[in-house]
gemmi code that builds the backbone of each chain (N, CA, C; Angstrom):
import gemmi

chains = {
    "A": [
        ("MET", (0.773, -1.227, 0.027), (-0.022, -0.053, -0.056), (0.844, 1.321, 0.007)),
        ("SER", (1.977, 1.104, 0.480), (2.838, 2.396, 0.804), (3.102, 3.026, -0.501)),
        ("ASP", (3.068, 2.318, -1.533), (3.279, 2.980, -2.940), (2.190, 3.772, -3.350)),
        ("ASP", (1.085, 3.563, -2.650), (-0.113, 4.341, -3.025), (-0.338, 5.688, -2.263)),
        ("ILE", (0.504, 5.849, -1.160), (0.534, 6.918, -0.344), (0.719, 8.198, -1.249)),
        ("LYS", (-0.162, 9.195, -1.080), (-0.122, 10.361, -1.973), (0.620, 11.315, -1.302)),
        ("LYS", (1.585, 11.897, -2.015), (2.480, 12.918, -1.504), (1.725, 14.410, -1.892)),
        ("ILE", (1.351, 15.041, -0.708), (0.611, 16.322, -0.927), (1.420, 17.437, -0.333)),
        ("MET", (1.783, 18.349, -1.091), (2.531, 19.623, -0.415), (1.741, 20.863, -0.288)),
        ("PHE", (1.808, 21.506, 0.833), (1.181, 22.768, 0.927), (2.226, 23.879, 0.675)),
        ("THR", (1.986, 24.917, -0.171), (2.930, 26.019, -0.207), (2.254, 27.098, 0.489)),
        ("VAL", (2.916, 27.954, 1.213), (2.389, 29.202, 1.985), (3.284, 30.276, 1.475)),
        ("ARG", (2.505, 31.132, 0.475), (3.145, 32.163, -0.127), (2.687, 33.472, 0.120)),
        ("ASN", (1.489, 33.666, 0.891), (0.812, 34.781, 1.299), (1.270, 35.161, 2.593)),
        ("ALA", (1.242, 36.520, 2.918), (1.534, 36.985, 4.237), (0.462, 36.489, 5.284)),
        ("PRO", (0.737, 36.267, 6.581), (-0.031, 35.542, 7.337), (-1.527, 36.322, 7.558)),
        ("HIS", (-1.317, 37.691, 7.661), (-2.535, 38.524, 7.841), (-2.816, 39.482, 6.758)),
        ("GLY", (-4.020, 39.952, 6.767), (-4.395, 40.807, 5.604), (-5.423, 40.080, 4.734)),
        ("THR", (-5.166, 38.828, 4.483), (-6.072, 37.979, 3.859), (-6.308, 36.605, 4.791)),
        ("ILE", (-7.289, 35.996, 4.332), (-7.657, 34.787, 5.191), (-6.916, 33.494, 4.533)),
        ("TYR", (-6.229, 33.664, 3.537), (-5.745, 32.445, 2.776), (-4.821, 31.574, 3.774)),
        ("VAL", (-3.966, 32.138, 4.549), (-2.964, 31.504, 5.328), (-3.822, 30.773, 6.634)),
        ("TYR", (-4.815, 31.500, 7.054), (-5.450, 30.885, 8.180), (-6.420, 29.794, 7.848)),
        ("GLU", (-7.055, 29.944, 6.795), (-7.925, 28.835, 6.309), (-7.113, 27.652, 5.870)),
        ("GLY", (-5.898, 28.026, 5.344), (-4.985, 27.034, 4.848), (-4.496, 26.076, 5.938)),
        ("LEU", (-4.374, 26.755, 7.123), (-3.891, 26.080, 8.368), (-4.975, 24.999, 8.656)),
        ("GLU", (-6.132, 25.433, 8.563), (-7.230, 24.464, 8.977), (-7.168, 23.316, 7.989)),
        ("VAL", (-6.976, 23.531, 6.803), (-6.773, 22.373, 5.913), (-5.668, 21.373, 6.205)),
        ("LYS", (-4.521, 22.050, 6.557), (-3.277, 21.267, 7.027), (-3.660, 20.322, 8.188)),
        ("LEU", (-4.338, 20.896, 9.180), (-4.589, 20.154, 10.424), (-5.438, 18.953, 10.043)),
        ("ILE", (-6.519, 19.212, 9.215), (-7.564, 18.164, 8.884), (-6.795, 17.048, 8.124)),
        ("MET", (-5.952, 17.463, 7.108), (-5.314, 16.539, 6.076), (-4.342, 15.652, 6.787)),
        ("ALA", (-3.637, 16.255, 7.885), (-2.663, 15.414, 8.545), (-3.233, 14.155, 9.167)),
        ("ALA", (-4.464, 14.230, 9.465), (-5.045, 13.008, 10.049), (-5.377, 11.856, 9.135)),
        ("TYR", (-5.126, 12.172, 7.777), (-5.450, 11.117, 6.665), (-4.167, 10.571, 6.341)),
        ("ASP", (-4.250, 9.436, 5.647), (-3.173, 8.639, 5.207), (-2.585, 9.346, 3.961)),
        ("ALA", (-1.765, 10.328, 4.046), (-1.142, 11.041, 3.068), (0.215, 11.583, 3.540)),
        ("ASP", (1.245, 11.530, 2.654), (2.495, 12.190, 2.960), (2.471, 13.665, 2.885)),
        ("ILE", (2.381, 14.384, 3.948), (2.139, 15.842, 3.947), (3.349, 16.541, 4.194)),
        ("SER", (3.454, 17.656, 3.359), (4.850, 18.477, 3.647), (4.211, 19.998, 3.509)),
        ("VAL", (4.933, 20.879, 4.085), (4.560, 22.304, 3.944), (5.840, 23.162, 3.697)),
        ("VAL", (5.734, 24.021, 2.777), (6.758, 24.865, 2.472), (6.399, 26.417, 2.539)),
        ("PHE", (7.047, 27.075, 3.236), (6.799, 28.488, 3.403), (7.783, 29.243, 2.522)),
        ("MET", (7.249, 30.135, 1.643), (8.175, 30.973, 0.776), (7.467, 32.174, 0.366)),
        ("ASP", (8.286, 33.135, -0.351), (7.755, 34.383, -0.451), (7.366, 35.115, 0.867)),
        ("ASP", (6.224, 35.781, 0.738), (5.757, 36.442, 2.018), (5.185, 35.519, 3.102)),
        ("GLY", (5.063, 34.198, 2.658), (4.522, 33.056, 3.567), (5.645, 32.904, 4.660)),
        ("VAL", (6.859, 33.295, 4.557), (7.731, 33.191, 5.605), (7.460, 33.952, 6.847)),
        ("PHE", (6.621, 34.932, 6.629), (6.312, 35.886, 7.755), (5.406, 34.997, 8.791)),
        ("ALA", (4.697, 34.089, 8.149), (3.764, 33.193, 9.052), (4.590, 32.542, 9.929)),
        ("LEU", (5.845, 32.264, 9.739), (6.631, 31.501, 10.644), (7.456, 32.389, 11.656)),
        ("ARG", (7.308, 33.541, 11.614), (7.954, 34.596, 12.460), (7.466, 34.413, 13.911)),
        ("ALA", (8.302, 34.222, 14.777), (8.031, 34.029, 16.243), (7.583, 35.500, 16.742)),
        ("GLY", (6.641, 35.515, 17.720), (6.388, 36.737, 18.445), (5.323, 37.611, 17.761)),
        ("GLN", (4.466, 36.934, 17.065), (3.285, 37.676, 16.308), (2.203, 38.031, 17.363)),
        ("ASP", (1.737, 39.292, 17.180), (0.754, 39.650, 18.090), (-0.363, 40.380, 17.301)),
        ("THR", (-1.455, 39.647, 17.303), (-2.678, 40.203, 16.372), (-3.669, 40.944, 17.093)),
        ("LYS", (-3.462, 41.294, 18.339), (-4.439, 41.824, 19.150), (-4.928, 43.294, 18.547)),
        ("GLU", (-4.003, 44.003, 18.114), (-4.434, 45.361, 17.572), (-4.999, 45.234, 16.158)),
        ("LEU", (-4.839, 44.131, 15.581), (-5.608, 43.805, 14.305), (-6.949, 43.545, 14.492)),
        ("GLY", (-7.309, 43.052, 15.791), (-8.642, 42.672, 16.089), (-8.990, 41.325, 15.471)),
        ("ILE", (-7.994, 40.434, 15.206), (-8.231, 39.203, 14.654), (-7.569, 38.092, 15.291)),
        ("LYS", (-8.073, 36.819, 15.207), (-7.516, 35.858, 16.000), (-6.094, 35.343, 15.322)),
        ("GLY", (-5.205, 35.260, 16.110), (-3.867, 34.855, 15.671), (-3.821, 33.392, 15.600)),
        ("PHE", (-2.683, 32.864, 14.924), (-2.639, 31.468, 14.843), (-1.123, 30.925, 15.072)),
        ("GLU", (-0.353, 31.819, 15.560), (1.052, 31.529, 15.942), (1.077, 30.216, 16.757)),
        ("ALA", (0.164, 30.235, 17.808), (0.126, 29.019, 18.685), (-0.193, 27.786, 17.945)),
        ("THR", (-1.009, 27.793, 17.035), (-1.387, 26.618, 16.288), (-0.126, 26.198, 15.449)),
        ("TYR", (0.500, 27.022, 14.711), (1.675, 26.669, 14.036), (2.906, 26.113, 14.904)),
        ("GLY", (2.724, 26.684, 16.240), (3.685, 26.256, 17.218), (3.547, 24.853, 17.642)),
        ("VAL", (2.415, 24.099, 17.234), (2.483, 22.620, 17.620), (2.114, 21.911, 16.398)),
        ("MET", (2.671, 22.315, 15.295), (2.452, 21.476, 14.128), (2.863, 20.089, 14.252)),
        ("VAL", (4.042, 19.868, 14.781), (4.456, 18.500, 15.046), (3.628, 17.608, 15.838)),
        ("ASP", (2.877, 18.242, 16.707), (1.794, 17.425, 17.551), (0.710, 16.891, 16.726)),
        ("TYR", (0.456, 17.623, 15.635), (-0.544, 17.263, 14.562), (0.016, 16.446, 13.499)),
        ("GLU", (1.313, 16.004, 13.796), (1.941, 15.142, 12.758), (2.285, 15.620, 11.440)),
        ("ILE", (2.542, 17.117, 11.563), (2.953, 17.791, 10.416), (4.416, 18.056, 10.715)),
        ("GLU", (5.344, 17.182, 10.256), (6.615, 17.203, 10.562), (7.485, 17.693, 9.479)),
        ("LYS", (7.062, 17.624, 8.282), (7.919, 18.023, 7.156), (7.511, 19.511, 6.863)),
        ("VAL", (8.336, 20.360, 7.530), (8.087, 21.810, 7.501), (9.323, 22.479, 6.959)),
        ("PHE", (9.273, 23.176, 5.873), (10.471, 23.827, 5.268), (10.192, 25.185, 5.035)),
        ("VAL", (11.284, 26.013, 5.102), (11.384, 27.419, 4.679), (12.303, 27.705, 3.533)),
        ("ASP", (11.805, 28.482, 2.629), (12.839, 28.781, 1.573), (13.847, 29.870, 2.069)),
        ("ARG", (15.141, 29.531, 2.029), (16.207, 30.290, 2.482), (16.194, 31.761, 1.920)),
        ("LYS", (16.078, 31.857, 0.624), (16.222, 33.105, 0.039), (15.041, 34.027, 0.347)),
        ("SER", (13.605, 33.408, 0.323), (12.614, 34.183, 0.778), (12.767, 34.849, 2.089)),
        ("MET", (13.423, 34.101, 3.155), (13.600, 34.398, 4.446), (14.549, 35.580, 4.555)),
        ("GLU", (15.699, 35.340, 3.845), (16.788, 36.351, 3.949), (16.345, 37.640, 3.238)),
        ("ASP", (15.759, 37.526, 2.050), (15.217, 38.761, 1.389), (14.358, 39.584, 2.333)),
        ("ARG", (13.701, 39.002, 3.322), (12.838, 39.754, 4.293), (13.560, 40.040, 5.590)),
        ("GLY", (14.857, 39.915, 5.554), (15.632, 40.214, 6.749), (15.399, 39.383, 7.853)),
        ("MET", (15.018, 38.098, 7.587), (14.851, 37.111, 8.779), (15.898, 36.168, 8.722)),
        ("THR", (16.290, 35.695, 9.958), (17.262, 34.640, 10.025), (16.552, 33.424, 10.654)),
        ("GLU", (17.252, 32.444, 10.759), (16.696, 31.139, 11.590), (16.271, 31.403, 12.785)),
        ("ASP", (16.844, 32.290, 13.624), (16.560, 32.634, 14.950), (15.160, 33.190, 14.972)),
        ("ASP", (14.725, 33.793, 13.907), (13.348, 34.492, 13.992), (12.242, 33.472, 13.806)),
        ("LEU", (12.506, 32.336, 13.441), (11.498, 31.394, 13.243), (10.885, 30.823, 14.524)),
        ("LEU", (9.617, 30.585, 14.604), (8.960, 29.951, 15.734), (9.311, 28.485, 15.733)),
        ("ILE", (9.091, 28.019, 17.024), (9.425, 26.613, 17.265), (7.964, 25.766, 16.820)),
        ("ILE", (8.184, 24.696, 16.247), (6.779, 24.002, 15.784), (6.498, 22.818, 16.517)),
        ("GLY", (7.214, 22.626, 17.546), (6.978, 21.329, 18.453), (8.321, 21.056, 19.184)),
        ("GLU", (8.242, 19.930, 19.835), (9.549, 19.411, 20.469), (9.649, 17.906, 20.228)),
        ("ASP", (10.912, 17.620, 20.227), (11.302, 15.974, 20.031), (10.766, 15.309, 21.222)),
        ("GLU", (10.087, 14.112, 21.011), (9.403, 13.393, 22.032), (10.421, 12.833, 23.050)),
        ("ASP", (11.594, 12.577, 22.453), (12.522, 11.878, 23.424), (13.397, 12.881, 24.078)),
        ("THR", (13.974, 13.787, 23.279), (14.931, 14.707, 23.915), (14.369, 16.004, 24.457)),
        ("GLU", (13.107, 16.189, 24.003), (12.493, 17.484, 24.298), (13.127, 18.620, 23.870)),
        ("GLU", (13.926, 18.542, 22.776), (14.611, 19.558, 22.013), (13.592, 20.270, 21.238)),
        ("PRO", (13.616, 21.521, 21.025), (12.692, 22.219, 20.184), (12.819, 21.956, 18.783)),
        ("ILE", (11.791, 21.742, 17.934), (11.992, 21.529, 16.491), (11.584, 22.758, 15.856)),
        ("ARG", (12.391, 23.163, 14.889), (12.283, 24.395, 14.067), (12.029, 23.990, 12.603)),
        ("PRO", (11.352, 24.821, 11.865), (11.301, 24.479, 10.378), (12.688, 24.463, 9.786)),
        ("LYS", (12.634, 23.510, 8.739), (14.009, 23.279, 8.098), (14.282, 24.366, 6.983)),
        ("VAL", (15.325, 25.009, 7.117), (15.662, 26.013, 5.952), (16.242, 25.248, 4.777)),
        ("VAL", (15.716, 25.573, 3.570), (16.225, 24.918, 2.438), (16.418, 25.797, 1.328)),
        ("ASP", (17.174, 25.392, 0.304), (17.305, 26.233, -0.840), (16.312, 25.972, -2.040)),
        ("SER", (16.190, 26.927, -2.732), (15.031, 26.836, -3.804), (15.206, 25.433, -4.615)),
        ("GLU", (16.370, 25.217, -4.884), (16.724, 23.923, -5.710), (16.024, 22.667, -5.013)),
        ("GLU", (16.308, 22.660, -3.609), (15.548, 21.619, -2.848), (14.196, 21.602, -2.921)),
        ("ILE", (13.576, 22.831, -2.873), (12.084, 22.895, -2.970), (11.538, 22.408, -4.419)),
        ("ALA", (12.340, 22.855, -5.372), (11.904, 22.452, -6.708), (11.981, 20.966, -6.918)),
        ("ARG", (12.983, 20.248, -6.258), (13.187, 18.809, -6.365), (11.968, 18.133, -5.693)),
        ("MET", (11.693, 18.794, -4.438), (10.412, 18.182, -3.651), (9.266, 18.348, -4.480)),
        ("MET", (8.984, 19.522, -4.992), (7.852, 19.740, -5.870), (7.568, 18.775, -6.970)),
        ("ALA", (8.654, 18.414, -7.560), (8.565, 17.493, -8.785), (8.199, 16.007, -8.283)),
        ("GLU", (8.322, 15.725, -6.937), (7.844, 14.519, -6.609), (6.402, 14.377, -6.113)),
        ("GLN", (5.785, 15.579, -5.968), (4.491, 15.567, -5.379), (3.339, 15.073, -6.219)),
        ("HIS", (2.313, 14.512, -5.753), (1.049, 14.311, -6.478), (0.202, 15.493, -6.667)),
        ("ASN", (-0.019, 16.272, -5.425), (-0.755, 17.413, -5.450), (0.011, 18.477, -4.702)),
        ("ILE", (-0.189, 19.716, -5.237), (0.393, 20.832, -4.399), (-0.735, 21.887, -4.370)),
        ("LEU", (-1.003, 22.277, -2.963), (-2.164, 23.170, -2.613), (-1.495, 24.340, -2.258)),
        ("PRO", (-1.727, 25.522, -2.773), (-1.124, 26.853, -2.439), (-2.008, 27.545, -1.534)),
        ("TYR", (-1.406, 28.262, -0.626), (-2.217, 29.140, 0.355), (-1.397, 30.312, 0.563)),
    ],
    "B": [
        ("MET", (-7.218, 10.720, -17.116), (-6.581, 11.368, -15.888), (-7.931, 11.685, -15.161)),
        ("LYS", (-7.743, 11.388, -13.662), (-8.833, 11.677, -12.742), (-8.270, 12.864, -12.054)),
        ("PHE", (-9.043, 14.081, -12.178), (-8.606, 15.240, -11.546), (-9.644, 15.805, -10.586)),
        ("ALA", (-9.169, 16.589, -9.664), (-10.188, 17.298, -8.770), (-9.896, 18.795, -8.933)),
        ("VAL", (-10.999, 19.520, -8.499), (-10.786, 21.004, -8.663), (-11.162, 21.739, -7.340)),
        ("LEU", (-10.169, 22.612, -7.108), (-10.313, 23.474, -5.789), (-10.515, 24.948, -6.215)),
        ("VAL", (-11.603, 25.426, -5.813), (-11.926, 27.013, -6.159), (-11.851, 27.762, -5.022)),
        ("TYR", (-11.017, 28.857, -5.030), (-10.771, 29.734, -3.816), (-11.589, 30.969, -3.807)),
        ("GLU", (-11.847, 31.360, -5.069), (-12.340, 32.804, -5.073), (-13.952, 32.865, -5.340)),
        ("GLY", (-14.441, 33.930, -5.113), (-15.936, 34.077, -5.058), (-16.246, 34.306, -6.596)),
        ("PRO", (-17.565, 34.324, -7.038), (-17.924, 34.587, -8.364), (-17.905, 35.927, -8.790)),
        ("TYR", (-17.830, 36.254, -10.173), (-17.878, 37.581, -10.637), (-16.788, 38.461, -10.254)),
        ("ASN", (-16.369, 38.411, -9.068), (-15.096, 39.288, -8.632), (-14.011, 38.848, -9.265)),
        ("HIS", (-13.785, 37.531, -9.643), (-12.484, 37.016, -9.994), (-12.646, 36.007, -10.953)),
        ("GLU", (-11.644, 36.033, -11.836), (-11.762, 35.152, -13.029), (-11.699, 33.607, -12.549)),
        ("ALA", (-11.295, 33.259, -11.397), (-10.885, 31.903, -11.035), (-12.219, 31.019, -11.190)),
        ("SER", (-13.273, 31.434, -10.789), (-14.498, 30.712, -10.899), (-14.868, 30.228, -12.393)),
        ("ASP", (-14.843, 31.298, -13.203), (-14.995, 31.038, -14.661), (-14.059, 29.991, -15.218)),
        ("SER", (-12.709, 30.329, -14.806), (-11.686, 29.416, -15.457), (-11.782, 28.028, -15.040)),
        ("ALA", (-12.311, 27.931, -13.710), (-12.489, 26.572, -13.085), (-13.576, 25.769, -13.883)),
        ("TYR", (-14.624, 26.423, -14.010), (-15.763, 26.021, -14.894), (-15.387, 25.615, -16.319)),
        ("ASN", (-14.689, 26.351, -16.941), (-14.276, 26.163, -18.239), (-13.364, 24.991, -18.395)),
        ("PHE", (-12.391, 24.834, -17.315), (-11.474, 23.864, -17.301), (-12.248, 22.455, -17.156)),
        ("VAL", (-13.167, 22.443, -16.138), (-13.871, 21.043, -15.990), (-14.684, 20.760, -17.188)),
        ("THR", (-15.460, 21.724, -17.835), (-16.212, 21.278, -18.951), (-15.296, 20.787, -19.975)),
        ("ALA", (-14.254, 21.515, -20.240), (-13.250, 21.145, -21.459), (-12.680, 19.796, -21.105)),
        ("ALA", (-12.307, 19.552, -19.754), (-11.606, 18.297, -19.547), (-12.480, 17.153, -19.641)),
        ("LEU", (-13.777, 17.326, -19.216), (-14.964, 16.268, -19.365), (-15.045, 15.969, -20.799)),
        ("GLU", (-15.159, 16.966, -21.695), (-15.272, 16.705, -23.157), (-14.348, 15.849, -23.721)),
        ("LYS", (-12.954, 16.088, -23.154), (-11.790, 15.345, -23.609), (-11.834, 13.892, -23.067)),
        ("GLY", (-12.876, 13.660, -22.236), (-12.927, 12.220, -21.690), (-12.176, 12.073, -20.340)),
        ("HIS", (-11.833, 12.956, -19.723), (-11.261, 12.859, -18.401), (-12.356, 12.819, -17.323)),
        ("GLU", (-11.928, 12.306, -16.102), (-12.791, 12.057, -15.041), (-12.728, 13.209, -13.987)),
        ("CYS", (-13.734, 13.520, -13.400), (-13.695, 14.620, -12.402), (-14.045, 13.923, -10.999)),
        ("ARG", (-13.123, 13.914, -10.135), (-13.396, 13.327, -8.836), (-14.243, 14.217, -7.918)),
        ("GLY", (-14.154, 15.545, -8.297), (-15.089, 16.466, -7.407), (-14.493, 17.839, -7.535)),
        ("ILE", (-15.281, 18.750, -7.171), (-15.017, 20.282, -7.185), (-15.229, 20.616, -5.678)),
        ("PHE", (-14.354, 21.389, -5.094), (-14.567, 21.823, -3.758), (-14.328, 23.368, -3.741)),
        ("PHE", (-15.171, 24.012, -3.106), (-15.248, 25.481, -2.894), (-14.654, 25.770, -1.541)),
        ("TYR", (-13.613, 26.591, -1.462), (-13.045, 27.074, -0.230), (-12.980, 28.496, -0.344)),
        ("HIS", (-12.459, 29.094, 0.946), (-12.271, 30.568, 1.092), (-13.669, 31.221, 0.504)),
        ("ASP", (-13.492, 32.332, -0.052), (-14.713, 33.067, -0.687), (-15.384, 32.205, -1.763)),
        ("GLY", (-14.692, 31.130, -2.299), (-15.354, 30.211, -3.188), (-16.793, 29.578, -2.893)),
        ("VAL", (-16.877, 29.662, -1.507), (-18.200, 29.205, -0.991), (-19.401, 30.034, -1.740)),
        ("TYR", (-19.097, 31.212, -2.169), (-20.281, 32.148, -2.541), (-20.718, 31.717, -3.991)),
        ("ASN", (-19.937, 30.754, -4.660), (-20.249, 30.454, -5.977), (-21.660, 29.752, -6.199)),
        ("VAL", (-22.063, 29.226, -5.189), (-23.220, 28.129, -5.363), (-24.404, 28.619, -4.501)),
        ("THR", (-24.568, 29.871, -4.182), (-25.900, 30.275, -3.403), (-26.954, 30.584, -4.455)),
        ("LYS", (-28.181, 30.126, -4.112), (-29.236, 30.494, -4.981), (-29.835, 31.847, -4.933)),
        ("LEU", (-29.193, 32.598, -3.861), (-29.744, 33.910, -3.783), (-29.205, 34.902, -4.800)),
        ("MET", (-28.102, 34.479, -5.545), (-27.642, 35.459, -6.519), (-28.724, 35.593, -7.689)),
        ("GLU", (-28.646, 36.727, -8.089), (-29.477, 37.155, -9.253), (-28.805, 37.989, -10.246)),
        ("PRO", (-27.983, 37.592, -11.015), (-27.223, 38.371, -12.078), (-28.100, 38.752, -13.121)),
        ("PRO", (-27.767, 39.949, -13.747), (-28.598, 40.478, -14.804), (-28.766, 39.311, -15.871)),
        ("GLN", (-29.924, 39.295, -16.610), (-30.359, 38.220, -17.462), (-29.368, 37.903, -18.675)),
        ("ASP", (-28.655, 39.167, -19.037), (-27.791, 38.876, -20.216), (-26.375, 38.394, -19.786)),
        ("ASP", (-26.208, 38.201, -18.528), (-24.972, 37.606, -17.906), (-25.087, 36.175, -17.558)),
        ("ARG", (-23.983, 35.398, -17.356), (-23.935, 34.226, -17.026), (-24.418, 33.956, -15.656)),
        ("HIS", (-25.156, 32.902, -15.236), (-25.586, 32.589, -13.798), (-24.585, 31.542, -13.315)),
        ("ILE", (-23.679, 31.977, -12.586), (-22.596, 31.111, -12.168), (-23.060, 29.987, -11.180)),
        ("ALA", (-23.936, 30.312, -10.281), (-24.527, 29.315, -9.394), (-25.289, 28.157, -10.271)),
        ("ASN", (-26.141, 28.600, -11.080), (-26.866, 27.689, -11.972), (-25.882, 26.839, -12.795)),
        ("ARG", (-24.916, 27.488, -13.172), (-23.956, 26.763, -14.108), (-23.314, 25.516, -13.271)),
        ("TRP", (-22.878, 25.850, -12.090), (-22.343, 24.754, -11.312), (-23.347, 23.627, -11.004)),
        ("SER", (-24.660, 24.220, -10.649), (-25.525, 23.214, -10.393), (-25.920, 22.195, -11.522)),
        ("GLN", (-25.769, 22.745, -12.706), (-26.070, 21.908, -13.878), (-24.971, 20.948, -14.113)),
        ("LEU", (-23.772, 21.327, -13.716), (-22.571, 20.416, -13.707), (-22.797, 19.241, -12.620)),
        ("GLY", (-23.280, 19.682, -11.539), (-23.631, 18.822, -10.464), (-24.591, 17.787, -10.789)),
        ("SER", (-25.657, 18.118, -11.669), (-26.627, 17.286, -12.026), (-26.161, 16.179, -12.976)),
        ("LYS", (-24.976, 16.337, -13.419), (-24.257, 15.290, -14.290), (-23.632, 14.328, -13.508)),
        ("GLY", (-23.725, 14.501, -12.158), (-23.077, 13.388, -11.353), (-21.651, 13.823, -10.780)),
        ("ILE", (-21.256, 15.031, -11.057), (-19.959, 15.447, -10.382), (-20.229, 15.958, -8.955)),
        ("ASP", (-19.441, 15.455, -8.124), (-19.482, 15.754, -6.621), (-18.987, 17.161, -6.374)),
        ("ILE", (-19.865, 18.044, -6.062), (-19.655, 19.381, -5.831), (-19.767, 19.797, -4.420)),
        ("VAL", (-18.727, 20.117, -3.547), (-18.765, 20.238, -2.128), (-18.354, 21.720, -1.711)),
        ("VAL", (-19.216, 22.250, -0.801), (-18.788, 23.433, -0.152), (-18.274, 23.168, 1.270)),
        ("CYS", (-17.190, 23.854, 1.577), (-16.625, 23.710, 2.815), (-17.433, 24.351, 3.940)),
        ("ILE", (-17.938, 23.497, 4.843), (-18.814, 23.983, 5.969), (-18.229, 24.925, 6.888)),
        ("ALA", (-16.830, 24.825, 7.065), (-16.190, 25.742, 7.976), (-16.011, 27.148, 7.290)),
        ("ALA", (-15.698, 27.182, 6.021), (-15.534, 28.451, 5.336), (-16.872, 29.004, 5.128)),
        ("ALA", (-17.910, 28.195, 4.886), (-19.269, 28.732, 4.678), (-19.978, 29.337, 5.814)),
        ("LYS", (-19.793, 28.560, 7.013), (-20.475, 29.214, 8.304), (-19.816, 30.466, 8.608)),
        ("ARG", (-18.512, 30.578, 8.281), (-17.838, 31.878, 8.641), (-18.478, 32.968, 7.861)),
        ("ARG", (-18.946, 32.507, 6.663), (-19.496, 33.677, 5.681), (-20.986, 33.721, 5.642)),
        ("GLY", (-21.597, 33.044, 6.517), (-23.208, 33.017, 6.587), (-23.743, 32.253, 5.403)),
        ("ILE", (-23.003, 31.192, 4.839), (-23.663, 30.390, 3.868), (-24.092, 29.115, 4.432)),
        ("VAL", (-25.470, 28.734, 4.457), (-25.738, 27.446, 5.010), (-26.423, 26.780, 3.889)),
        ("ASP", (-26.742, 25.415, 4.297), (-27.373, 24.486, 3.387), (-28.529, 24.886, 2.613)),
        ("SER", (-29.456, 25.614, 3.358), (-30.734, 26.086, 2.673), (-30.547, 27.111, 1.525)),
        ("VAL", (-29.429, 27.748, 1.496), (-29.315, 28.696, 0.395), (-28.414, 28.155, -0.896)),
        ("LEU", (-28.081, 26.900, -0.731), (-27.318, 26.400, -1.741), (-28.203, 25.939, -2.961)),
        ("VAL", (-27.656, 26.012, -4.228), (-28.368, 25.523, -5.287), (-28.457, 23.956, -5.292)),
        ("ASP", (-29.206, 23.406, -6.113), (-29.388, 21.920, -6.149), (-28.096, 21.280, -6.684)),
        ("ASN", (-27.989, 20.165, -6.351), (-26.790, 19.229, -6.815), (-25.390, 19.687, -6.335)),
        ("VAL", (-25.430, 20.558, -5.158), (-24.202, 20.630, -4.447), (-24.391, 20.344, -3.042)),
        ("ARG", (-23.360, 20.067, -2.289), (-23.503, 19.642, -0.909), (-22.667, 20.307, -0.047)),
        ("ILE", (-22.944, 20.522, 1.159), (-21.972, 21.222, 2.239), (-21.398, 20.156, 3.028)),
        ("SER", (-20.084, 20.092, 3.160), (-19.429, 19.084, 3.946), (-18.010, 19.626, 4.378)),
        ("GLY", (-17.281, 18.712, 4.976), (-15.986, 19.140, 5.687), (-14.808, 18.988, 4.883)),
        ("LEU", (-13.750, 19.426, 5.402), (-12.534, 19.419, 4.827), (-11.951, 17.937, 4.518)),
        ("GLY", (-12.549, 17.108, 5.126), (-12.268, 15.636, 4.918), (-12.520, 15.407, 3.536)),
        ("GLN", (-13.593, 15.911, 2.944), (-13.905, 15.721, 1.552), (-12.958, 16.212, 0.614)),
        ("LEU", (-12.395, 17.421, 0.926), (-11.281, 17.948, 0.226), (-10.075, 16.993, 0.220)),
        ("THR", (-9.701, 16.473, 1.311), (-8.698, 15.481, 1.570), (-8.896, 14.318, 0.700)),
        ("MET", (-10.049, 13.748, 0.763), (-10.367, 12.540, -0.040), (-10.166, 12.880, -1.544)),
        ("MET", (-10.705, 13.980, -2.054), (-10.494, 14.399, -3.330), (-8.985, 14.487, -3.803)),
        ("ALA", (-8.224, 15.148, -2.856), (-6.736, 15.222, -3.102), (-5.931, 13.886, -3.101)),
        ("ILE", (-6.480, 12.918, -2.396), (-5.829, 11.634, -2.183), (-6.293, 10.830, -3.434)),
        ("GLU", (-7.521, 10.861, -3.808), (-8.136, 9.969, -4.895), (-7.872, 10.572, -6.170)),
        ("ALA", (-7.659, 11.786, -6.436), (-7.527, 12.381, -7.705), (-6.121, 12.237, -8.154)),
        ("ASP", (-5.930, 12.024, -9.385), (-4.408, 12.078, -9.906), (-3.854, 13.389, -9.768)),
        ("LYS", (-4.611, 14.347, -10.054), (-4.140, 15.851, -9.877), (-5.342, 16.613, -9.404)),
        ("MET", (-4.797, 17.589, -8.453), (-5.835, 18.560, -7.953), (-5.501, 19.902, -8.496)),
        ("VAL", (-6.356, 20.651, -9.359), (-6.082, 21.802, -9.932), (-6.764, 22.952, -9.148)),
        ("VAL", (-5.898, 23.939, -8.833), (-6.377, 24.992, -7.931), (-6.720, 26.244, -8.650)),
        ("PHE", (-7.830, 26.887, -8.518), (-8.207, 28.165, -9.043), (-8.287, 29.286, -8.139)),
        ("GLY", (-7.506, 30.317, -8.132), (-7.595, 31.426, -7.316), (-6.170, 31.918, -6.911)),
        ("ASP", (-6.258, 32.985, -6.146), (-4.918, 33.645, -5.874), (-4.072, 32.840, -4.714)),
    ],
}
model = gemmi.Model(1)
for chain_id, residues in chains.items():
    chain = gemmi.Chain(chain_id)
    for i, (resn, *xyz) in enumerate(residues, 1):
        res = gemmi.Residue()
        res.name, res.seqid = resn, gemmi.SeqId(i, " ")
        for name, pos in zip(("N", "CA", "C"), xyz):
            atom = gemmi.Atom()
            atom.name, atom.element = name, gemmi.Element(name[0])
            atom.pos, atom.b_iso = gemmi.Position(*pos), 0.0
            res.add_atom(atom)
        chain.add_residue(res)
    model.add_chain(chain)
structure = gemmi.Structure()
structure.add_model(model)
structure.setup_entities()
């Protein structure tokens, strides 16, 4: 059966606030993770801002979702990648990225994996379906 | 090819809905199979029977309903719909309201999912 497992990638390219795309996309990820599929998430372009630690949406008057992204690993969303160039273009470093869970054994924090565009292109070529948010 | 379609944008405001419809009808004519169509984000507005476009314009909701009458599974996301005040009773015939699990099944069972929207 394992040959039949569908590889589904989410791309997050929009800024986290200002439109609902990223928020409703998060809802899809959480549901889809419960199904038998190989899920990965790639943050690129303005989507990298969604992974910035220390977001505060109080003054926007909207519900934030940093806390939910902070437990992606608990939802079995473990393949989380960030495009290095998108991050650097926006003045962010790995230290700015929020923690997405902790290792069950070592309790070490898990951060999204920073990858180059070439690696993302290679992963995309392997996917059955890519859902952009 | 068995494909599924995901529509993100509302009707009239954005080309995505028209493009999705044209894509599905053309693909079916070519003999492809459509596993389903899923409306998400503002896409949920595509299938309300409350819309009343001018007579000389296309009726987007009825168009989708006619496609649904041919046996294509057309699903409106319940979470996105509730957020926007869309409930079962305002939907055109031949579409149904259901959860993101349906989107997941479409993504898993289709060979390709084609997404229309920003």
